[in-house]
C-alpha positions in Angstrom: 0.0 0.0 0.0 1.3 3.4 -1.0 0.6 6.6 1.0 -0.8 8.5 -2.0 -3.3 5.7 -2.5 -4.5 5.5 1.1 -8.1 6.7 1.8 -8.5 10.1 3.3 -9.7 10.4 6.9 -11.9 13.4 7.2 -13.3 13.0 10.7 -11.3 14.1 13.8 -11.6 12.3 17.1 -13.3 14.1 20.0 -11.0 15.5 22.6 -10.8 13.2 25.7 -10.6 15.7 28.5 -9.6 14.9 32.1 -7.6 11.8 31.2 -4.4 12.5 33.1 -0.8 13.3 32.2 -0.4 10.5 29.6 -3.0 12.1 27.4 -0.8 15.1 26.5 -3.2 17.5 28.2 -1.4 18.1 31.5 -2.4 20.0 34.6 -5.9 21.2 33.9 -6.5 18.5 31.3 -7.7 20.9 28.6 -10.5 22.3 30.7 -9.1 25.7 31.3 -8.9 27.1 34.9 -11.6 26.9 37.6 -15.3 27.5 37.0 -18.2 25.2 36.7 -17.2 23.6 33.4 -13.7 22.7 34.7 -15.1 20.5 37.4 -16.7 17.1 37.0 -19.9 16.8 35.0 -23.2 18.2 36.2 -26.6 16.4 35.9 -28.7 16.8 32.8 -31.6 18.1 34.9 -29.4 20.9 36.4 -30.9 24.3 35.4 -28.2 26.7 36.7 -29.5 26.8 40.3 -33.1 27.6 39.4 -35.9 25.5 40.8 -36.1 22.5 38.5 -39.0 22.0 36.1 -40.1 18.8 37.9 -40.5 20.7 41.2 -42.3 23.6 39.5 -45.1 21.4 38.1 -48.2 20.8 40.2 -49.0 17.5 41.8 -51.4 15.2 39.9 -53.6 13.8 42.7 -57.1 13.8 43.8 -60.4 12.6 42.2 -61.2 14.0 38.7 -58.0 16.0 38.4 -56.5 14.0 35.6 -59.2 14.3 32.9 -56.6 14.8 30.3 -55.1 11.3 30.9 -58.5 9.6 30.9 -59.2 7.5 27.8 -62.6 8.1 26.1 -64.8 5.3 24.9 -64.7 4.0 21.4 -67.3 5.5 19.2 -69.6 3.6 16.8 -72.3 5.3 14.6 -75.8 3.9 14.1 -75.3 3.4 10.4 -72.7 0.7 11.2 -75.2 -1.3 13.2 -77.2 -2.1 10.1 -74.7 -4.9 9.4 -76.0 -6.8 12.4 -78.9 -9.3 12.1 -82.5 -8.3 12.9 -83.5 -8.4 16.6 -80.0 -9.1 17.8 -78.6 -7.9 21.2 -75.8 -5.4 20.8 -73.1 -5.6 23.5 -69.4 -5.4 23.5 -69.1 -9.1 22.8 -71.3 -9.0 19.7 -69.4 -6.0 18.3 -66.1 -7.9 18.8 -67.5 -11.0 17.1 -68.7 -9.1 14.1 -65.3 -7.3 13.9 -66.7 -3.8 14.4 -64.4 -2.9 17.3 -61.0 -4.1 18.4 -61.0 -6.6 21.3 -58.5 -5.0 23.7 -59.6 -1.4 23.1 -63.3 -2.2 23.6 -62.7 -4.0 26.9 -60.3 -1.3 28.1 -62.2 1.9 27.2 -65.8 0.7 26.5 -68.0 1.6 23.6 -70.6 4.4 23.0 -73.1 4.5 20.2 -73.7 7.9 18.4 -76.5 8.9 16.1 -74.9 9.5 12.7 -76.7 7.8 9.9 -80.0 5.9 9.8 -80.9 2.6 11.4 -83.2 0.2 9.5 -83.0 -2.9 11.8 -84.7 -3.3 15.2 -82.0 -4.0 17.8 -81.7 -4.4 21.6 -78.8 -2.3 22.8 -76.9 -2.8 26.1 -74.4 0.0 25.7 -74.2 3.7 26.5 -76.1 5.7 23.8 -76.4 9.4 22.8 -79.7 11.2 22.7 -80.0 11.3 18.9 -79.0 7.6 18.7 -81.7 6.7 21.3 -84.4 8.4 19.2 -83.3 6.6 16.0 -83.1 3.2 17.7 -86.6 3.6 19.2 -87.9 4.8 15.8 -86.6 1.6 14.2 -88.4 -0.5 16.8 -85.4 -1.3 19.0 -84.9 -1.2 22.8 -82.2 0.2 25.0 -81.3 -1.7 28.2 -78.6 -0.6 30.6 
């Protein structure tokens, strides 16, 4: 191998500071003199002596305080329920069997029926329902049981 044919190395190694006398950076080890940056590392959460962000945030405790983190129920519109057979009972299990909702999500968050579209089939519903959906279900000859 000849030197003029060797590949060029364009990246430089990072300085390894604070590695003692053998590193070629003696005495202050390339950190200058005194001051905060000359000393050992400080934590990532350090904010220059100010009260840290974590301590400034309010506590999340108490009933009903964490509405932001609460998951809302899955939503199904009435027009989708036309796929179910006549006079069937609509519950989470029947919606899962007919592949209208996901198994894990429905059991974790619940299901609510909203009134978008029209219902042509009489059904018995055992789920939470909106006002407009209730009217349309009863108009189609169905019942709501909770």
